[in-house]
KEKOLGU-661707 format. One record per residue (C-alpha): residue in one letter; x, y, z. Coordinates in steps of 0.02 Angstrom, whole numbers, plus 50000, padded with zeros to 5 digits. Example, Ala and Ser with C-alpha at 12.3 -4.5 7.8 and 13.67 -1.06 7.14 Angstrom:
<pts>
a506154977550390;s506844994750357;
</pts>
This chain:
<pts>
m548985674254337;r550405688754371;s551635675154362;l551275669754192;g551585688454129;f551035694353968;f551045678853880;g549835671754001;a548625687153994;f548635684053798;l548265665153822;g546945669053948;g546105681753841;a546285669853684;l545485655553785;a544135666653861;g543605672353682;a543585655053613;v542635647853774;i541405662553754;g541195658853571;l540885640153608;l539795642953738;m538585654053637;a538425639853505;p536785629753507;e537605613453549;k537355600953689;g538365604253841;e539315588853829;d539905592553653;t540375608453694;r541435603953842;t542315590353735;k542665604953606;i543475617653741;s544545603453808;d545155597253641;a545485614353585;v546505618653738;d547505602753740;d547855605553551;f548425624453591;m549505618253725;k550425604853635;k550605614953476;h551525628853587;n552315617153698;i551575625153848;k551515615654015;l550445623254173;s550495615854333;r548775610854398;k548795627454517;e549195639154355;m547785630754264;s546515632154411;d547005650754430;l546905653954240;v545195645754245;d544565656654385;d545285671954291;i544405668554139;t542705663554240;e542785680354320;a543005689354163;a541615680554064;p539895689754061;e538595682754175;e536755679554086;
</pts>
């Protein structure tokens, strides 16, 4: 994530917070995954952000590592 810089770190933190919040909600997994996907797509379109598949994969890995395990 180093190549994304400050904005990437901010984006990763915001996404991690949103994902953790959604995961704690008492909903079915399929509904939660759809909400996460829609929220990320909307955010990316709104801010005209285009990440490559590799950058997105790295971002997801970083968020997964930062999320607390139950």
